[in-house]
C-alpha positions in Angstrom: -21.1 21.9 -19.6 -21.9 20.5 -23.1 -20.2 17.4 -24.5 -17.5 17.8 -27.1 -17.4 15.9 -30.4 -14.1 14.4 -31.6 -12.3 16.5 -34.2 -13.3 15.1 -37.6 -10.4 16.2 -39.9 -7.7 13.7 -38.7 -8.3 9.9 -38.9 -8.1 8.1 -35.6 -6.7 4.8 -36.8 -4.9 2.6 -34.2 -1.2 3.1 -34.7 -0.2 0.0 -32.8 -2.9 -2.6 -33.2 -2.7 -6.1 -31.7 0.2 -8.2 -32.9 -0.7 -11.7 -34.1 0.5 -14.1 -31.4 2.4 -16.0 -34.0 4.6 -13.0 -34.6 5.5 -12.4 -30.9 9.2 -12.7 -29.9 10.1 -14.9 -27.0 10.4 -11.8 -24.8 7.0 -10.6 -25.8 5.5 -14.0 -25.2 7.0 -14.2 -21.7 5.7 -10.8 -20.7 2.3 -11.4 -22.2 2.0 -14.7 -20.4 2.7 -13.0 -17.1 -0.2 -10.7 -17.7 -2.5 -13.4 -18.9 -1.7 -15.6 -15.8 -2.3 -12.6 -13.4 -5.5 -11.0 -12.2 -6.2 -9.3 -15.6 -6.5 -12.6 -17.4 -5.8 -11.2 -20.8 -3.8 -8.6 -22.7 -6.0 -5.6 -22.3 -5.8 -2.2 -24.0 -2.6 -0.5 -22.6 -0.6 -3.6 -23.0 -1.3 -4.0 -26.7 0.9 -1.0 -27.6 3.3 -1.7 -24.8 4.0 -5.2 -26.2 6.3 -3.5 -28.6 8.7 -2.9 -25.6 8.3 -6.1 -23.6 10.6 -5.2 -20.8 8.8 -1.9 -20.2 5.5 -3.7 -20.4 6.6 -6.2 -17.8 7.7 -3.4 -15.3 4.5 -1.5 -16.0 2.2 -4.4 -15.5 3.8 -5.4 -12.2 3.5 -1.8 -10.8 -0.1 -1.7 -12.1 -1.0 -5.0 -10.5 0.1 -3.6 -7.1 -1.6 -0.2 -7.6 -4.8 -1.5 -8.9 -5.3 -4.7 -6.8 -3.3 -4.4 -3.6 -2.7 -0.8 -2.7 -3.6 0.6 0.7 -6.5 2.9 -0.2 -8.8 0.2 -1.6 -10.5 -0.5 -4.9 -13.3 2.1 -4.8 -10.9 5.0 -4.2 -8.4 3.6 -6.7 -11.1 3.5 -9.4 -12.1 7.0 -8.7 -8.5 8.1 -9.0 -8.2 6.3 -12.3 -11.3 8.1 -13.7 -10.0 11.5 -12.7 -6.7 10.7 -14.4 -8.4 9.3 -17.5 -10.5 12.4 -17.8 -7.4 14.7 -17.5 -5.7 12.8 -20.3 -8.9 12.4 -22.4 -8.2 8.7 -22.4 -11.3 6.9 -23.8 -10.0 3.3 -23.4 -9.0 3.9 -19.7 -12.4 5.4 -19.1 -14.3 2.7 -20.9 -12.6 0.0 -18.8 -12.8 1.7 -15.4 -16.1 3.7 -15.3 -18.2 0.5 -14.9 -15.7 -0.9 -12.4 -15.9 2.4 -10.4 -19.6 2.2 -10.3 -19.6 -1.5 -9.2 -17.2 -0.6 -6.4 -19.6 2.0 -5.1 -18.7 5.3 -6.8 -22.0 7.1 -7.4 -23.1 7.5 -11.0 -23.5 11.2 -10.6 -19.9 11.5 -9.5 -18.8 9.5 -12.6 -20.9 11.7 -14.9 -19.7 14.9 -13.4 -16.0 13.9 -13.9 -16.8 12.8 -17.5 -18.1 16.3 -18.2 -15.2 18.2 -16.5 -17.5 19.2 -13.6 -16.6 19.0 -9.9 -18.7 16.3 -8.3 -21.0 17.3 -5.5 -22.0 15.4 -2.4 -19.2 12.9 -2.4 -18.2 11.0 0.7 -15.2 12.7 2.5 -12.7 10.1 1.3 -13.8 10.5 -2.3 -13.6 14.3 -2.0 -10.0 14.1 -0.8 -9.1 11.6 -3.6 -10.6 14.0 -6.2 -8.7 16.9 -4.7 -5.4 15.0 -4.6 -5.8 13.8 -8.2 -6.9 17.2 -9.5 -4.2 19.2 -7.8 -1.3 16.9 -8.7 -2.4 16.7 -12.4 -3.4 20.4 -12.8 -1.1 22.2 -10.4 1.8 19.6 -10.3 1.7 19.9 -6.5 -0.5 19.4 -3.5 -1.8 22.2 -1.2 -0.8 21.8 2.4 -4.4 21.3 3.4 -4.9 18.5 0.8 -1.7 16.8 1.9 -2.8 17.0 5.6 -6.3 15.6 4.8 -4.9 12.7 2.8 -2.3 11.8 5.4 -5.0 11.9 8.0 -7.1 9.5 6.0 -4.6 7.0 4.7 -1.2 7.7 6.2 2.0 8.4 4.2 1.9 5.1 2.4 -1.7 5.6 1.3 -0.8 9.0 -0.1 2.1 7.6 -2.0 -0.1 4.7 -3.3 -2.7 7.3 -4.5 -0.1 9.6 -6.2 1.5 6.5 -7.7 -1.8 5.4 -9.1 -2.2 8.8 -10.8 1.3 8.6 -12.2 0.8 5.0 -13.4 -2.5 5.7 -15.1 -1.0 8.9 -16.6 1.7 6.7 -18.1 -0.8 4.3 -19.6 -2.9 7.2 -20.9 0.1 8.7 -22.7 1.0 5.4 -24.2 -2.6 4.8 -25.5 -3.0 8.4 -26.6 0.3 8.2 -28.6 -0.7 4.9 -30.1 -4.3 5.9 -30.6 -5.5 2.8 -28.9 -9.3 2.5 -29.4 -11.7 2.3 -26.5 -13.4 -1.1 -26.2 -16.7 -1.0 -28.0 -18.6 -2.3 -25.0 -17.3 0.3 -22.5 -18.6 3.6 -21.2 -17.8 6.4 -23.6 -16.0 9.6 -22.6 -16.7 12.9 -24.4 -13.4 13.8 -26.1 -12.4 16.6 -28.4 -9.1 16.1 -30.4 -7.2 18.7 -32.3 
């Protein structure tokens, strides 16, 4: 499958660029400090637009901290789920941040490249194959097949399946926020082929 070029007729300016810290409200400052003091260490891409709604940002970051760093399926599978979700939503910032992390956590480069180009990866370990199926089905079909449900429960139990589906939902939320705000991908990250209308 060939890569797609971004649509050239509409400017892609950032609608909600970073706010100067001197302009933050007390509520924004409190929520930003919670993120900066946590495992992220800084206010990264999705939280720049979310800073406009500090209470929402606070709830989002706490859910994300659990789903990304402490869920029951582990970092490698979580990062794979994030990539499938980022690809579904054509979310370049999410992809740029997480593709290198996924590779460092052990997701094969060929798997990452296949997902980037809308292809089904081949020769994945069984647990990655089930993650791919869960993510693809819940995003595309809005449901899971019985066989996919059974395979995922057998691997991770009911809590693990909920953590996986929650990860897809959480990163879908962040993708929608960044797509609406036109949050740019970090210049140093991996690029995702995206076509925009």
